[in-house]
Steps between C-alpha positions, in 0.01 A plus 500: 500500500187505292701586195697177541191279487466287186160505332346158485484335158145465384359310207380709207126485482365356182303742289124458539310662221131556434396590866372849437646853501612478860745218424738747344535292187299602196147512618278518196726306248719344775823522308387323187450798276178559321292252300640235271577135525771532760270682742243223515494225752612163372747640254788275397764552229395364151700218355821581312422608141145622572453849347156593648299317234686645211640230259830406664829543306562122498182459293533811283829383338489263210589134555757476217379152394760272359780708650763294671767643720829378369677588820343200676557256216777254562799546280609138527343164573665315784501120525602324820621139485597273787778236499232228509374628163854453349523148658211371277627653177799264442724782374877511571531857377238750597475830311233736396465329162478153640224608745317664209520172291357301797207737510557634853510864370205648327530680165507856630589784270632711795835450674488181696711420810546160675624428848559163658416464873606232744163324538534124488808273462733439210704176481652524147787703357355807327682788336300824518601767246386858487200476738455680826519268803459543877796436734346196662412346155853559388638324813267201432599476131877517588450236781347267248813540268364757261615852424349847445635755253357837447 
């Protein structure tokens, strides 16, 4: 009978430290070891990168002045044009060369890419040759009677 009784579930007591030898926890050093920064009251972890007053690694390394990381440099210069930009040009055939002549593309020595987006309206027939174009912009150009060739 007594062996079938279930022991009641009790909450685990939280550890109380620093209440003398009779508490069963520590006593003299109350579980904090001996001496040092971590044994003192008010201790909190130092900020990341702090090395106890020694000059930190981030400041010991040279700065490499004038060094540019090529990985982050853009390999190409992208220009975005809207259909409203083409409307005011008065061109019937739009190509990379014609846009460069009109001054819409800067004189970049790197590879340059152009894409036409569907912003604005176009009412004239325009033939777009060899320029990337969004699907919506292509639909608007074809609706106005123009055509797009890759």
